[in-house]
C-alpha distance (Angstrom), angle and dihedral (degrees) to the residues before:
residue distance angle dihedral
M1 . . .
M2 3.81 . .
R3 3.76 115.4 .
R4 3.74 127.3 -161.2
P5 3.81 110.1 -103.9
Q6 3.77 122.6 -117.9
P7 3.84 108.8 -93.8
D8 3.79 116.4 -120.9
P9 3.80 110.1 -114.2
P10 3.82 108.0 -105.3
R11 3.78 116.7 -120.0
P12 3.82 120.4 -135.5
G13 3.80 109.6 -64.2
Q14 3.82 93.8 19.3
E15 3.80 131.8 114.5
S16 3.79 119.9 -144.7
V17 3.78 112.0 -130.4
W18 3.79 84.5 -144.1
S19 3.81 89.7 69.3
Y20 3.82 91.4 57.0
P21 3.82 115.0 104.8
R22 3.77 133.0 -113.2
P23 2.98 117.9 -113.6
P24 3.81 89.4 44.8
A25 3.79 125.4 -100.9
L26 3.79 126.2 -134.8
D27 3.80 114.2 -131.9
P28 3.83 117.7 -173.2
T29 3.80 110.5 -147.2
D30 3.78 137.4 -172.4
E31 3.80 91.9 -153.1
H32 3.81 111.9 132.1
V33 3.81 106.7 -105.2
V34 3.82 120.6 -170.5
V35 3.82 129.7 176.3
E36 3.81 120.7 -167.0
F37 3.79 132.6 -172.1
A38 3.81 131.6 171.2
G39 3.78 93.4 -9.4
R40 3.81 94.3 -50.5
T41 3.78 131.9 107.9
V42 3.79 104.1 -123.6
A43 3.81 96.6 178.9
D44 3.80 135.4 11.7
T45 3.80 122.1 172.9
R46 3.78 149.1 141.5
R47 3.82 90.2 -161.4
A48 3.79 103.0 74.2
I49 3.78 126.8 139.9
R50 3.78 118.1 -137.4
V51 3.80 116.2 -146.1
L52 3.81 108.3 -147.8
E53 3.80 119.1 -165.3
T54 3.80 130.3 164.9
S55 3.83 111.6 -82.9
H56 3.84 93.5 -1.0
P57 3.78 124.3 110.5
P58 3.81 109.1 -120.0
T59 3.79 117.7 -86.3
Y60 3.81 116.1 -145.7
Y61 3.81 116.8 -142.4
V62 3.81 115.2 -160.9
P63 3.82 124.6 -156.0
F64 3.81 109.9 -106.5
E65 3.83 86.2 -127.5
D66 3.82 87.8 68.6
V67 3.83 94.6 48.9
D68 3.80 128.1 86.1
Q69 3.80 91.9 -121.0
A70 3.81 91.7 -176.6
L71 3.83 86.1 75.3
L72 3.83 93.7 56.6
V73 3.80 121.9 90.8
T74 3.80 112.4 -172.4
D75 3.78 119.8 -127.5
P76 3.82 126.9 -153.8
R77 3.84 91.8 -124.1
R78 3.81 115.1 119.6
T79 3.78 130.4 179.8
F80 3.79 133.3 -179.8
C81 3.80 129.0 -127.5
E82 3.78 115.6 -161.7
F83 3.80 89.4 -136.7
K84 3.81 108.1 30.9
G85 3.82 101.8 32.5
Q86 3.80 131.4 -133.5
A87 3.80 117.3 -2.4
A88 3.80 127.1 -150.2
Y89 3.82 124.0 -155.0
A90 3.79 141.2 -150.0
D91 3.77 139.8 -172.8
I92 3.79 121.2 -129.7
V93 3.79 112.1 -128.2
V94 3.80 124.0 -170.6
G95 3.78 112.3 170.9
E96 3.81 106.7 -57.0
Q97 3.82 93.8 -14.8
R98 3.79 119.6 95.8
S99 3.78 131.0 179.8
H100 3.78 107.6 -159.7
L101 3.83 116.2 -135.5
A102 3.80 91.1 -9.2
C103 3.79 95.8 156.0
W104 3.79 143.2 24.2
W105 3.79 141.0 -170.1
Y106 3.80 142.1 177.6
P107 3.83 109.8 -111.3
D108 3.81 91.3 -171.7
P109 3.82 107.5 18.8
A110 3.79 121.0 -155.6
P111 3.83 118.9 -102.1
G112 3.78 110.5 -70.5
F113 3.81 92.8 29.4
G114 3.81 100.3 67.7
A115 3.83 90.8 120.4
L116 3.83 87.2 73.2
R117 3.81 91.6 64.2
D118 3.81 109.2 115.5
H119 3.83 91.8 15.7
V120 3.81 127.8 111.3
T121 3.79 133.2 -165.3
F122 3.78 131.9 -157.6
Y123 3.79 135.9 -140.3
P124 3.82 103.7 -118.5
S125 3.82 88.9 -148.9
R126 3.83 91.8 58.5
V127 3.81 98.9 52.3
D128 3.79 130.7 56.7
R129 3.79 95.8 -114.0
C130 3.77 142.8 -4.5
L131 3.78 115.4 -167.6
V132 3.80 130.9 -167.6
D133 3.80 112.8 -167.3
G134 3.81 88.1 -22.9
E135 3.80 95.4 -51.2
E136 3.79 115.9 121.8
V137 3.80 111.4 -122.0
R138 3.80 122.3 -129.2
S139 3.78 115.3 -144.1
S140 3.76 120.8 -122.3
E141 3.77 114.6 -107.5
G142 3.78 111.5 -90.1
D143 3.78 122.4 19.0
F144 3.77 102.2 -108.5
Y145 3.81 99.4 93.0
G146 3.80 103.7 27.3
G147 3.81 94.5 -148.6
W148 3.80 122.7 179.2
I149 3.82 111.4 -132.2
T150 3.80 118.0 -160.8
S151 3.79 132.7 161.9
R152 3.83 86.5 -95.0
V153 3.82 94.0 74.9
S154 3.79 134.8 60.7
G155 3.80 126.4 -156.1
P156 2.90 159.3 127.2
F157 3.80 88.5 -124.0
K158 3.77 128.6 -142.6
G159 3.80 115.5 -122.8
A160 3.78 106.6 71.1
P161 3.81 120.0 105.9
G162 3.80 110.0 -75.5
T163 3.83 95.1 27.8
Q164 3.80 98.1 92.5
W165 3.81 95.6 105.5
W166 3.80 99.4 43.3
């Protein structure tokens, strides 16, 4: 039987991912979010939406308007989230460099998640850097959830092997 892990005590100024809700909450933020790949700025915004879900590091969704869409090459891959709906994917291509399935979005989000329409998020592990207010993001272990770990959140974080049923 899988048991919920013991949450790490948050330090001052931190949020515990264990206090995030399920189903997830959408949290608009004016934090400065930047995504870089192959020497290019792929995304740069102060209009991101954080998706907050129990045990998951936040995921930052950036308005497509603030993304260099010329660098995105759509992929036929589709997945389904029980909360947000069907996700679409793209590679990032800069010259000869390609990051396969580096980002995803919800073209037609499920009810309650309409604010994510026209927003895209990135796997921190598949780009050179993701920054939040100048702090370099660490990727969550494993690539299933694509969480953005900063010093502002405490875990443990879902994503590593053995955490599927948390």
